N, C-alpha and C positions, 0 to 999 in steps of 0.2 A: 693250267691253273686258271681258275675262274676269278674274274675281277670282283673284288668286294665293293659293295656300294658304300660310299662315304656318307657318314652321318654328320650333320652339323653339330658343332660343339654347343653344349648347353650352357647358358649364362647363369652364373651364380647370383644370389641375391645382391651381393656387393657390387657385381658388375652391372646389374640392372640399375641400381641406384646411382652409380657413377655415370653411367651412360645417360640416364634421365636427367641428372643434375647438370650435365655438360651444356644442354640447351639453355638452361636458366643462367649459367655463368656467362655465356656468350652474349646474352641480351638482358643485362641486369635491369636497365631502366624500364623496359617493357614488362618484365616479370614483376618488378616492384609495383608498378601501377595496377597490374591485373590483380596481384595479391592484395593491394590496398582496397580494391573494390569489394572483395570478399570480406576483408577484415572489418570494414565499416558495417556491413550487414550483420556479421557475427557479434561485433561489439554492441550493436543496438539490441540484439536479442538477449545477450547475456546481461547487459545493464538493466533492461526492463525487468527481467526476472529477479536480478539481484536487488534492485532498489525496492521492488515490491516485497520481496522476502524480508529485507531489512526493516521496512516499515511495519510489516505484520509482526516481526519478532519484537520490535519496540512496543507495539500495542499489547502483545501477549505479556511482556514483562511488566508493563504498567498495571494490567488487570491482575496479574499474579500478585503484585505488591499490594494492590488495593483490595483484592479479594473479589471473587466472582459470586459470592453468596449474598450479594445485595439484590433484593427484590423491590420493585416499585409498583405501588397500587394507585390507580387513578380512575376517575369516573369515565365510563364509556357512554354509549348512546342508550337512551331510554326506549320504551316501546314505541312511542310516537316519533322517534327519530331525533328528538332533541337531546341535548347534553344532560346526562344524569348528574346526580350529586351524591357524595358520600355522606353517611350519617356523621353527626358530630362525635359519636362514640366509636367511630371506626378505628382510630388509633389505639384506644384503650383495649378494644376487643382483640385486635391483632396482637397486642402485647401479651395477651393471655395464652397464646399458642405455645405449647411446651418447648419446641426446639428453637423458638425465636429468642435471640440473644440481645437484640437492640431494636428500637423502633423510634421513629421521629416523623415529623410531618411539616409540610408547608401548605399555605393556602393563598390563593390569588385574591388580592383585595380589589374588587371590581370598581371601575370608574375612577381610579386614582392615578394621576399622571405625575411624572417626575421631571423637574427642570433644575438646571444649575442655579438659576436665580429667578426672581420674579420679573426680570426684565426680558426673559426669553419669550418669543411669540408662542402662543398656545399650540400652534400646529406643529412645532418642532419638539416632539416628545421623545425622539430617539428610539422609539420602539422598546423602551424598557418596561419591565413588569415590576409590580410591587407585591411582595410576598410576606405574609405573616409567617414567622418561623419559630419552631420550638428551640429551646436552649440546647437540646441534645443533637441537633442537626449535624454539626461538623463531625462529631465522633461517629455518627451512623453512616454518613456518606463518604467519609474520608477526606473532608475538606480541611485545608490549613489556612491560617491567617497570614497574609503577606506582611501587613503592618497594622498596628493598632491592636485592638482586642475584639473578641466575640461578645455578643450580648450576654448579660448576666441577669441575676434576679432583680437587680435595681434598674439597670438601663432598659430592660425589656418592658418596663411600665411607662417609660417616658419617650419623648420624641428623639430617639436615637436610631441610627441606621448603620447597617454593614453593607458594603457594596461588593457585588461580584467583580471579577477581574475585568471583564469587558465594560461593565458599567462605569468603573472608575476611569477607564481610558476615555470613554465617550464624554463623561462629565468633566474631564480634565482635573481630577483630584488624585494627587500623588500620595499625600500623607494625610491621615485622619487627625482630628483634633478639634478643639473648640472653634477654631477659625474655619474649619471645613463645613460649610453650611450648604444644604440643598433644599429645594422646595418639593415637598411631597403632598399632593392634594391641596396645594395652596398654603400649607403649614411649613414653617422652618423646622428642619431636622438636622441634628448634628451627626456627622459621620464619625463613628468610633472605630471602624475597622474596615479593611479591604482584604478580600479573599484571594488566594491563588486560584488559577483555573481548576475546576473540579472535573476530572475525566469521566467519572461515573454519573454525574448529574450536570450536564452542560447547561440546563435551564437556569442554574444558579449563577452562571457567569454573566448573564444579562439581566440580573434582578437587583432590586433594592430590598433588603431584608429587614423587616421590622419585628419588634417583639410581639408575641401573640396577644398579650394584654393591651399593649399600646394600640394595636390595630383595632381591637374591639372597642376601646374607650374613645379613640379619636375619630375613627371612620365607621363605627357601627358594624364592624365585621361580625358575622353570625356564628363563628366558631367551627364551621364545616371545613375540613381539610380538602384540598384538591389533589394533593400527592402525599402518599404515605410511604416512607422508606423503611425497610426492615432487613435486618441481618439475621441469619439463622446458621445452625451447624452445617458445615459443608456436606456432610453425609445425608442431611435432611432437607436440602434445598428444594428438591422436586416434590417431596411430600408436603412441605409447607406451601409451596406454590399451588398445589392442587386444592388446598382448602382456603386460600387467602380470599378469593372472591366471595365465597359464602360467608366467611367470617366478617369481612369488611362491610358487607351489605346483605344481611340474611334475607331481606324482603325482595331484593332484586339482584341476585348474584350475576345474572347475565349482563347487567349494566355496569360491570366492573372490569377494568383492563389491568392485567398483571404482566409485567415484563421484567427482564433481567439483563445485566450487562452483556452476557454472551450473545443475546439477540442483536445488540448493537454491533458486536464484533462480526456476526454473520452477515449483516447488511453491508458493513464496510468491506468485507471480503468479496461479497458479490459485486460491489461497485469496482473494487480493484480488479476483479476478474474481467469485467467488461472493458475497462481501460487497458488492461494488459493484452486482451485479445486484439484491440485496435493497434497498439504499439507493436505487438509481435507480428501483426500483418504487415506493418510498414517495414519491420526488420526483415521479414521474408522477401518482400519486394526488393529491398536493397541487396539481399543475398542472391536473388535471382539475377539482378543486374550484374553482380560480380561474377556469377556463373557464365553469363553471356560474354563478359569480358575475357574470361579464361578460354571459352570456346573460340572467340575471335582471335585471341593471341595464338592458340594452337593451330588454327587453320592457316593463319599467315605464316607461322613457323614452318608448317609442312610445305607451303608453296616456296618459301625462301630457301629451304634446305633440300630441294630436289636433288641437287648434285650429291649431297652427303648421303641421301637415301639410296641413290643409284650406285654410289661407290660401295656402300655397305652391302647392298644386294649382290653386286658383282663379285664381292669378296666372299660371299657364301652366307650372308645373314638371311635367315628365313623370314617369311611374311610375319610369322608369330613373334619373332624377335624384334622386328621393326615396330609392330603393333604394341608390344610390351614397352619398348623404349618411349614412345610418344604418350602412351597411357600413364606410364610412371612419371613422366615429366609433368603431365597435367595434374596428377595426384600430389606431387611434391609442391607444385605451385599453389594448389588449394590448401594443402597442409600448412604452408608458410602463412597464407592469409588467415587460415583458421586459428592457428596458434597466436598470431599477432592480435586477432580480433578478440579472442578469449582474454588475453592479458589486458587489452585496452578496456574491455567491458568490466573486468574485475577492478581495474584502476578507477574507472568512472564511478562504479558502485561504492568503492571505499572512500573516494573523495566526497561524494554526495552524502554518504552516511556519516562521515566525520563532520561535515558542515552542519548536518541536522542533529548531531549528537546521538545518532542511532548506532546500534551494533551492526557491523558489516557482515552480511550474510549472502553468499552466492551458493545455491544448492549444487551439489555434485552432479545431479542429473542435468542441470542446465549447461555446464561446461562439457560434459560427455556428449549430450545431445547436439550441442553446437558443433563440436568436432566431427561427429558422425554426419551431420547435415552437410558440413563442408566437404568431407570426402565423397559423399554421394553426389553433390553438385559437381565436384571435380571429375569424378568418374564419368558422369553423364556428359559433361561438357567436353571431355577429352576423347570420348569413345569414337565419335565420327571422324575427327582429324586422325586418330590413330589408325582407324580402318582405311581411311583414304591413303595414308602413307604406306600401309601394308600392301594395298592393291597395286601400287606402282611397280611396273617392271623395270629392271635395270636399264634397258635401252631407252624407255620413255623418260626415266628420271635423268639420265645423262644427256639427253638431247635438248 
């Protein structure tokens, strides 16, 4: 009778997991610290992506509520490189474009400074601008009045002003009324209203808004708009945008700048992408440090468990089974850190979004990618210690 060659028993998936987890249970503190290193890196990556996504979702919701069909027309550069000017008829001509549903304008009143009182030094102008405004401005740009009232047919002809949100804060005016007086171009003006922040026209936040007629009468304003705001049918926005320059200034359409809110959104997203790249790089470094910690833990574990390795090999465990045991232990350690990091990142995102009153958004690809990166780091970090353990002979390990 010929002797049959004995084949080593094959470990089931459950046996592999139990064997790999045994090493973590015997050294819980070391395993926890190593997992914490990976968890911090993963949490940083998930939080960066989640906070950025939450911010962009909030901006998208604001634009959707206010409408992205707002187009802005402003003078560009002339042929000689100086700043061009829009014709006084630009607003009326734009209003005659078929798909245009609303149009309004503001004009910078040059050389006019704003002060809280006549006792303020002339050099401390706070960088505020003075704009002549049409009565239709709030409805066109989506501005709302925080307190007081907007200009009307009567107040627009007299020394009355409406302040942007930042302007009111800088001048220290909380409530408009007869007692709320400011100095505009050396003349006293009564503040009749204060606006909320205007997301689609930030330039209004730092402005003092006067009636069109009052600006012409008191400061000799020439009636030329410097910014024209127009709303159009959603389906015709691009068509209207294509003809706005030629309509606003037929003599020099190349000296007209036309923009829309989506361009501001693109700029903000580009800025966010640059910042995200930096923060994700820091998260990747933290993740790499966590991987080095896992590798260090596993190498020390192999050295400390030589007797265990030798005993298993002498009892019939193959090199492959020993290698699988330590590689599984490394992957479990990384999975523990990855899961904790994802939960921590989601919690940080939710807390910050709640603080900012944003919707909390964590893209699925961010959590899936973070877990995949964790397992990759764990596999790479545990590969060398696992191979080192597998190469040990029973005699070498037991001596």
